[in-house]
BALOKOL-244659 format. One record per residue (C-alpha): residue number from 1; residue in one letter; chain; x, z, y. Coordinates in Angstrom, 1 decimal. Example, Ala and Ser with C-alpha at 12.3 -4.5 7.8 and 13.67 -1.06 7.14 Angstrom:
resi; resn; chain; east; up; north
1; a; A; 12.3; 7.8; -4.5
2; s; A; 13.7; 7.1; -1.1
***
This chain:
resi; resn; chain; east; up; north
1; x; A; -97.2; -64.0; -42.2
2; x; A; -98.8; -60.7; -42.0
3; x; A; -96.2; -57.6; -42.0
4; x; A; -97.7; -56.4; -45.5
5; x; A; -97.1; -59.5; -46.6
6; x; A; -93.5; -59.9; -45.5
7; x; A; -92.4; -56.6; -46.6
8; x; A; -93.6; -58.3; -50.1
9; x; A; -91.7; -61.0; -49.7
10; x; A; -88.4; -59.3; -49.3
11; x; A; -88.8; -57.2; -52.2
12; x; A; -89.2; -60.0; -54.0
13; x; A; -86.1; -61.2; -53.1
14; x; A; -84.3; -58.3; -53.3
15; x; A; -86.0; -58.2; -57.5
16; x; A; -84.7; -61.5; -57.6
17; x; A; -81.3; -61.7; -56.6
18; x; A; -80.0; -58.3; -55.7
19; x; A; -81.1; -56.8; -59.2
20; x; A; -78.4; -53.7; -59.6
21; x; A; -79.1; -52.3; -56.0
22; x; A; -83.0; -53.2; -56.8
23; x; A; -82.9; -50.6; -59.5
24; x; A; -81.1; -48.2; -57.3
25; x; A; -83.6; -48.7; -54.9
26; x; A; -86.2; -47.3; -56.9
27; x; A; -85.0; -43.7; -57.0
28; x; A; -85.7; -43.8; -52.9
29; x; A; -88.7; -42.0; -51.7
30; x; A; -91.2; -45.1; -51.3
31; x; A; -91.6; -45.2; -48.0
32; x; A; -87.9; -46.1; -47.6
33; x; A; -88.0; -48.7; -50.5
34; x; A; -89.6; -51.8; -48.2
35; x; A; -87.4; -51.2; -45.6
36; x; A; -84.1; -51.1; -47.7
37; x; A; -86.2; -54.1; -49.2
38; x; A; -86.6; -56.1; -45.9
39; x; A; -82.9; -55.6; -44.6
40; x; A; -82.0; -56.9; -48.1
41; x; A; -83.7; -60.0; -47.7
42; x; A; -83.0; -60.7; -44.1
43; x; A; -79.4; -60.9; -45.2
44; x; A; -80.4; -62.9; -48.9
45; x; A; -82.8; -65.4; -46.4
46; x; A; -79.3; -66.4; -43.9
47; x; A; -76.9; -66.2; -47.2
48; x; A; -79.4; -68.6; -48.5
49; x; A; -78.7; -70.6; -45.8
50; x; A; -75.2; -71.3; -46.3
51; x; A; -74.5; -70.7; -49.8
52; x; A; -77.4; -72.8; -51.0
53; x; A; -76.3; -75.6; -53.6
54; x; A; -79.7; -77.1; -53.5
55; x; A; -79.9; -76.8; -49.4
56; x; A; -79.9; -80.6; -48.0
57; x; A; -80.8; -79.8; -44.2
58; x; A; -78.3; -79.3; -41.3
59; x; A; -77.7; -75.6; -42.5
60; x; A; -76.1; -74.9; -38.9
61; x; A; -79.0; -76.3; -37.1
62; x; A; -80.9; -73.8; -39.3
63; x; A; -78.9; -71.1; -39.1
64; x; A; -78.8; -71.5; -35.3
65; x; A; -82.8; -71.4; -35.5
66; x; A; -82.6; -68.3; -37.6
67; x; A; -80.7; -66.8; -35.0
68; x; A; -82.8; -67.7; -32.2
69; x; A; -86.7; -66.5; -33.8
70; x; A; -83.8; -63.1; -34.4
71; x; A; -82.9; -62.7; -30.6
72; x; A; -86.9; -63.6; -29.5
73; x; A; -88.2; -61.3; -32.0
74; x; A; -85.4; -58.2; -30.8
75; x; A; -87.0; -59.1; -27.7
76; x; A; -91.0; -58.5; -28.3
77; x; A; -92.0; -62.1; -29.5
78; x; A; -93.9; -62.1; -32.4
79; x; A; -91.6; -64.1; -35.2
80; x; A; -93.2; -67.2; -37.0
81; x; A; -91.3; -66.6; -40.0
82; x; A; -91.7; -65.4; -44.2
83; x; A; -88.9; -63.0; -43.5
84; x; A; -88.6; -61.4; -39.7
85; x; A; -91.9; -59.1; -39.6
86; x; A; -90.5; -56.7; -41.9
87; x; A; -86.8; -57.0; -40.9
88; x; A; -87.6; -57.0; -37.1
89; x; A; -90.4; -54.2; -37.5
90; x; A; -87.6; -52.4; -39.8
91; x; A; -85.0; -52.8; -37.2
92; x; A; -87.5; -51.4; -34.5
93; x; A; -88.0; -48.5; -36.5
94; x; A; -85.3; -47.0; -37.1
95; x; A; -83.7; -48.6; -33.9
96; x; A; -81.0; -50.6; -35.8
97; x; A; -77.3; -51.3; -33.8
98; x; A; -78.6; -54.9; -32.7
99; x; A; -74.5; -55.2; -32.5
100; x; A; -74.6; -54.7; -37.0
101; x; A; -76.9; -57.7; -36.6
102; x; A; -74.9; -60.0; -34.3
103; x; A; -71.5; -59.5; -36.4
104; x; A; -73.6; -60.2; -39.2
105; x; A; -74.8; -63.7; -38.4
106; x; A; -71.4; -64.4; -37.1
107; x; A; -70.1; -64.1; -40.4
108; x; A; -72.9; -65.8; -41.9
109; x; A; -71.8; -68.5; -39.0
110; x; A; -68.1; -68.7; -40.0
111; x; A; -68.9; -69.6; -43.8
112; x; A; -70.1; -72.9; -42.3
113; x; A; -66.3; -73.5; -41.0
114; x; A; -64.0; -71.5; -42.6
115; x; A; -63.3; -71.8; -46.0
116; x; A; -59.5; -69.8; -46.3
117; x; A; -58.7; -66.6; -44.9
118; x; A; -54.8; -66.3; -44.7
119; x; A; -54.5; -62.2; -45.4
120; x; A; -56.1; -59.6; -46.5
121; x; A; -56.7; -58.5; -42.5
122; x; A; -58.3; -61.9; -42.3
123; x; A; -60.9; -61.3; -44.7
124; x; A; -61.9; -58.2; -43.5
125; x; A; -62.3; -59.5; -40.5
126; x; A; -65.2; -61.5; -42.0
127; x; A; -66.6; -59.1; -44.0
128; x; A; -66.5; -56.7; -41.2
129; x; A; -70.3; -58.2; -40.2
130; x; A; -70.7; -59.8; -43.3
131; x; A; -70.9; -56.1; -45.3
132; x; A; -69.7; -53.7; -43.6
133; x; A; -72.3; -54.3; -41.1
134; x; A; -75.1; -54.4; -43.8
135; x; A; -73.6; -51.0; -44.6
136; x; A; -74.1; -49.3; -41.4
137; x; A; -77.5; -51.2; -40.9
138; x; A; -78.9; -49.4; -44.0
139; x; A; -77.5; -46.1; -42.4
140; x; A; -80.8; -45.0; -40.5
141; x; A; -82.8; -45.9; -43.2
142; x; A; -81.1; -43.7; -46.1
143; x; A; -80.6; -40.7; -42.9
144; x; A; -77.4; -39.5; -42.4
145; x; A; -78.1; -35.3; -42.4
146; x; A; -78.7; -33.8; -38.9
147; x; A; -75.3; -33.8; -37.3
148; x; A; -73.5; -36.3; -39.8
149; x; A; -74.6; -39.6; -37.9
150; x; A; -71.6; -40.9; -36.3
151; x; A; -68.8; -39.3; -39.7
152; x; A; -71.0; -41.4; -42.2
153; x; A; -70.8; -44.8; -40.5
154; x; A; -67.1; -45.4; -41.8
155; x; A; -68.0; -44.4; -45.3
156; x; A; -71.4; -46.6; -45.3
157; x; A; -68.7; -49.5; -44.1
158; x; A; -66.3; -48.9; -47.2
159; x; A; -69.5; -49.1; -49.3
160; x; A; -70.2; -52.4; -48.0
161; x; A; -66.6; -54.0; -48.1
162; x; A; -66.3; -52.6; -51.9
163; x; A; -69.5; -54.1; -52.6
164; x; A; -68.6; -57.5; -51.2
165; x; A; -65.3; -57.5; -52.9
166; x; A; -66.2; -56.6; -56.2
167; x; A; -68.9; -59.4; -55.4
168; x; A; -66.1; -62.0; -54.8
169; x; A; -64.2; -61.0; -58.0
170; x; A; -66.9; -61.8; -60.2
171; x; A; -67.9; -65.1; -58.5
172; x; A; -64.5; -66.7; -57.9
173; x; A; -65.6; -69.8; -59.6
174; x; A; -68.9; -70.2; -58.1
175; x; A; -67.7; -69.8; -54.7
176; x; A; -64.8; -72.2; -55.2
177; x; A; -67.8; -74.8; -56.3
178; x; A; -69.0; -74.0; -52.9
179; x; A; -65.3; -75.1; -51.4
180; x; A; -64.9; -71.3; -50.1
181; x; A; -61.8; -68.7; -51.2
182; x; A; -62.6; -65.3; -50.3
183; x; A; -59.3; -64.2; -52.1
184; x; A; -56.5; -64.0; -49.4
185; x; A; -54.2; -66.8; -49.4
186; x; A; -51.5; -64.7; -49.0
187; x; A; -51.3; -63.0; -52.1
188; x; A; -52.5; -66.2; -53.9
189; x; A; -48.7; -67.2; -53.4
190; x; A; -47.3; -63.9; -54.2
191; x; A; -49.0; -64.1; -57.8
192; x; A; -48.4; -68.1; -58.0
193; x; A; -52.2; -69.0; -57.8
194; x; A; -53.1; -72.3; -56.8
195; x; A; -56.5; -72.8; -55.1
196; x; A; -57.1; -74.8; -57.7
197; x; A; -57.0; -72.7; -60.7
198; x; A; -60.2; -70.6; -59.5
199; x; A; -62.0; -74.0; -60.6
200; x; A; -61.1; -74.0; -63.6
201; x; A; -62.9; -72.9; -67.5
202; x; A; -60.3; -70.2; -68.2
203; x; A; -58.6; -67.5; -65.9
204; x; A; -54.9; -67.9; -66.7
205; x; A; -52.4; -64.8; -66.7
206; x; A; -51.4; -65.1; -62.5
207; x; A; -55.3; -65.4; -61.7
208; x; A; -55.6; -62.3; -63.5
209; x; A; -52.8; -60.6; -62.5
210; x; A; -54.4; -61.4; -59.0
211; x; A; -57.4; -60.2; -59.4
212; x; A; -55.7; -56.7; -60.9
213; x; A; -54.7; -56.6; -57.8
214; x; A; -57.9; -57.0; -55.7
215; x; A; -59.5; -55.3; -58.1
216; x; A; -57.4; -52.3; -56.8
217; x; A; -58.4; -52.7; -53.3
218; x; A; -62.1; -52.5; -54.0
219; x; A; -61.2; -49.2; -56.1
220; x; A; -59.6; -48.1; -52.4
221; x; A; -63.3; -48.6; -50.5
222; x; A; -64.9; -46.9; -53.1
223; x; A; -63.1; -43.8; -52.9
224; x; A; -63.4; -44.1; -49.4
225; x; A; -67.1; -44.1; -49.6
226; x; A; -67.5; -41.4; -51.7
227; x; A; -67.4; -38.9; -49.0
228; x; A; -70.4; -40.7; -47.4
229; x; A; -73.2; -40.1; -50.4
230; x; A; -73.1; -36.9; -49.3
231; x; A; -73.8; -37.1; -45.3
232; x; A; -77.2; -38.3; -46.8
233; x; A; -80.2; -36.2; -46.7
234; x; A; -81.0; -35.3; -50.4
235; x; A; -83.0; -37.8; -51.4
236; x; A; -80.9; -40.4; -50.3
237; x; A; -78.1; -39.3; -52.1
238; x; A; -79.6; -40.8; -56.3
239; x; A; -79.6; -44.1; -54.8
240; x; A; -76.6; -44.6; -52.9
241; x; A; -74.8; -42.7; -56.3
242; x; A; -76.9; -45.2; -59.0
243; x; A; -75.4; -48.1; -56.2
244; x; A; -72.3; -46.7; -56.6
245; x; A; -72.1; -46.6; -60.2
246; x; A; -73.9; -49.7; -60.9
247; x; A; -71.5; -51.8; -58.9
248; x; A; -69.1; -50.3; -60.1
249; x; A; -70.0; -50.6; -63.4
250; x; A; -69.5; -54.9; -62.4
251; x; A; -65.8; -54.4; -61.5
252; x; A; -65.5; -52.0; -64.9
253; x; A; -66.8; -54.4; -67.0
254; x; A; -64.6; -57.3; -65.1
255; x; A; -61.8; -54.9; -65.9
256; x; A; -62.8; -54.4; -69.3
257; x; A; -62.6; -57.9; -69.9
258; x; A; -59.3; -58.5; -68.9
259; x; A; -60.7; -60.3; -65.9
260; x; A; -61.8; -63.1; -67.8
261; x; A; -63.8; -64.2; -64.9
262; x; A; -64.0; -68.0; -65.4
263; x; A; -65.3; -68.6; -68.7
264; x; A; -69.5; -67.1; -67.8
265; x; A; -70.7; -64.5; -64.8
266; x; A; -69.9; -61.1; -65.8
267; x; A; -72.7; -58.4; -66.3
268; x; A; -73.2; -55.2; -67.1
269; x; A; -75.5; -54.8; -69.9
270; x; A; -79.2; -53.7; -69.8
271; x; A; -79.1; -50.8; -71.8
272; x; A; -75.9; -49.3; -69.4
273; x; A; -78.0; -50.0; -66.1
274; x; A; -80.6; -48.1; -68.0
275; x; A; -78.6; -45.3; -68.6
276; x; A; -77.3; -45.5; -65.0
277; x; A; -80.8; -45.5; -63.6
278; x; A; -82.0; -42.3; -66.3
279; x; A; -79.1; -40.2; -65.1
280; x; A; -80.1; -40.3; -61.8
281; x; A; -83.8; -40.4; -62.1
282; x; A; -84.0; -36.3; -62.4
283; x; A; -82.5; -35.6; -59.2
284; x; A; -84.5; -37.9; -57.5
285; x; A; -87.5; -36.4; -58.3
286; x; A; -85.9; -32.9; -57.6
287; x; A; -85.0; -33.9; -54.1
288; x; A; -88.1; -35.8; -53.5
289; x; A; -90.2; -32.8; -54.1
290; x; A; -87.8; -30.7; -52.3
291; x; A; -88.1; -32.6; -49.1
292; x; A; -92.0; -32.7; -49.3
293; x; A; -92.2; -28.9; -49.5
294; x; A; -92.7; -28.0; -45.5
295; x; A; -94.3; -25.7; -44.3
296; x; A; -97.3; -26.4; -42.2
297; x; A; -98.4; -23.5; -39.7
298; x; A; -101.6; -23.2; -37.8
299; x; A; -101.9; -21.9; -34.0
***
C-alpha cells in the first residue's frame, strides 16, 4: 500500500461514511484535506471493527491487532495496512499527541464490553476518547492561529462532543440494535423511559422528552465550541463553520421532526447542505487567496 493509495482509501472512507464533514472539508485548502481524510479514515476503520453488523471475526482480537500496528508504526515500523500509512504520516507531520490516539483506542475498546452509562459524567468519560480526542487530533491540521494553540484545545474538544452527542440522538435505534445505549441510564429513569423503548418502531412521548433534554446538552457543547472557530487560521474557518452548521442542522432536523428518530434515519436535505456549502464557499476562496499572498524577498 503506497502512501498515495492509503490517503485515497481514507478519502473514500470519509466520502462514504462522513458525508456532512466530508462536504465541509472541501472548503479547506487542498493540502489540508488529505490529512483530515486520514484522521477520519483511521477513526472510521477502528469504529467499523466494533460497530459493523456484518463482521464475524473476533472484534477484540482485531482491535488489539490494530492497536499493535499503530504502536509499531508510531515507533517507526512500516505498517502493513491500508489506512495506517496515511494516518501515521499525518500524525508524524503534525506532531499529533499520541495520548489522544491512546484515548481514542481505549474508548473503542470500551465499546466491546460497556453497553450502558449510568450518568452523563460517565458518558462524558467515554466521549473524551471517542469524540473530544478526535477534535484535538484535528486541531494541528486545522492550524490554530499563533498564540492560540492551547486556548483552542477546549473548544475543539467541545465540538467533538457536540458532534457525537448529535449522532447519539440520531442513531438511538441503530445503537440499540447493536446492544448499546448511549443515553445515561439516570436520565432514562428520570423521564420514565425503558431501555426497550429505544428499539420500538415509533418514539413515544417520554422518549421525545428525554431526547429534547439531551439535545439541550448538545446545544451547550456547540455554544462552548463557537469561540474556537476564531482561533483558527482564516483558511480553516469556513470548513469548521460549515461542519458546525451541517451537524447543527442534523440536530435542528431532529428537533423539527419532534424527536421522531426511530421511524427512519434523520437526514438534512441535500439542497440545505448545498446551501450551507455555497454560503461558506466565497469566504473559503478569499481566505485561501489571502494566505497565498506571501512576499518573497531575494537577498
